[in-house]
C-alpha positions as CSV (number, residue, x, y, z in Angstrom):
1,M,137.7,83.3,109.1
2,I,138.2,84.4,105.5
3,V,135.2,82.2,104.5
4,G,133.1,84.0,107.1
5,L,134.2,87.4,105.7
6,L,133.4,86.2,102.2
7,E,130.0,85.0,103.3
8,Q,129.3,88.2,105.1
9,T,130.4,90.2,102.0
10,E,128.2,88.1,99.7
11,E,125.3,88.6,102.0
12,E,125.9,92.3,102.1
13,K,126.1,92.3,98.3
14,V,122.8,90.5,98.0
15,H,121.2,92.8,100.5
16,L,122.5,95.9,98.6
17,E,121.3,94.5,95.3
18,R,117.8,93.9,96.8
19,K,117.7,97.3,98.3
20,T,118.8,98.8,94.9
21,R,116.0,96.9,93.1
22,E,113.5,98.1,95.7
23,A,114.7,101.7,95.2
24,E,114.4,101.4,91.4
25,L,110.9,100.1,91.7
26,L,109.9,102.8,94.1
27,T,111.4,105.4,91.8
28,A,109.6,104.0,88.8
29,R,106.3,104.1,90.7
30,L,106.9,107.7,91.8
31,V,107.7,108.7,88.2
32,D,104.6,107.0,86.9
33,E,102.5,108.7,89.6
34,S,104.0,112.1,88.8
35,E,103.3,111.7,85.1
36,R,99.8,110.6,85.8
37,R,99.2,113.7,88.0
38,A,100.8,116.0,85.5
39,A,98.4,114.6,82.8
40,E,95.5,115.1,85.1
41,A,96.6,118.7,85.9
42,D,96.8,119.4,82.1
43,R,93.3,117.9,81.6
44,L,91.9,120.0,84.4
45,K,93.5,123.2,83.0
46,D,92.0,122.5,79.6
47,E,88.5,122.0,81.2
48,L,88.9,125.3,83.2
49,L,89.8,127.2,80.0
50,K,86.8,125.7,78.2
51,A,84.6,126.6,81.1
52,R,85.8,130.2,81.2
53,L,85.3,130.5,77.5
54,A,81.8,129.1,77.8
55,E,81.0,131.5,80.6
56,K,82.3,134.5,78.6
57,Q,80.2,133.4,75.6
58,A,77.1,133.0,77.8
59,K,77.6,136.5,79.3
60,E,77.9,138.0,75.9
61,K,74.7,136.3,74.7
62,L,72.9,137.5,77.8
63,L,74.1,141.1,77.4
64,E,73.0,140.9,73.7
65,F,69.6,139.6,74.7
66,L,69.1,142.2,77.4
67,S,70.2,145.0,75.1
68,R,67.8,143.8,72.4
69,N,64.9,143.6,74.8
70,A,65.7,147.0,76.3
71,Y,65.7,148.5,72.8
72,N,62.4,146.8,72.0
73,N,60.9,148.0,75.2
74,I,61.9,151.6,74.6
75,T,60.6,151.4,71.0
76,V,57.3,150.0,72.2
77,S,57.0,152.7,74.9
78,M,57.8,155.4,72.4
79,K,55.1,154.1,70.0
80,V,52.6,154.1,72.8
81,E,53.5,157.6,73.8
82,V,53.3,158.9,70.2
83,K,49.9,157.2,69.8
84,Q,48.6,158.8,73.0
85,V,49.8,162.2,71.9
86,A,48.2,161.7,68.5
87,E,44.9,160.7,70.2
88,L,45.1,163.9,72.3
89,S,45.5,166.1,69.2
């Protein structure tokens, strides 16, 4: 009877040790996955910030280009009008 209890206790101990190892491995995998996902999230945040900055710079260049062209068009129009008025005189 005591031998049977000792065998049962030893089997329970082995079973608990195995379950503990499995839990430790699972925990390690979950931590690794969490760290990998956190690194990926950081990388994506950096890409988003870079994309937003590039978009802002592109908008500024476009506005500058449009402003310059609008000024040039007005200048050309004014020169044409002055020339026409001069020809009428």
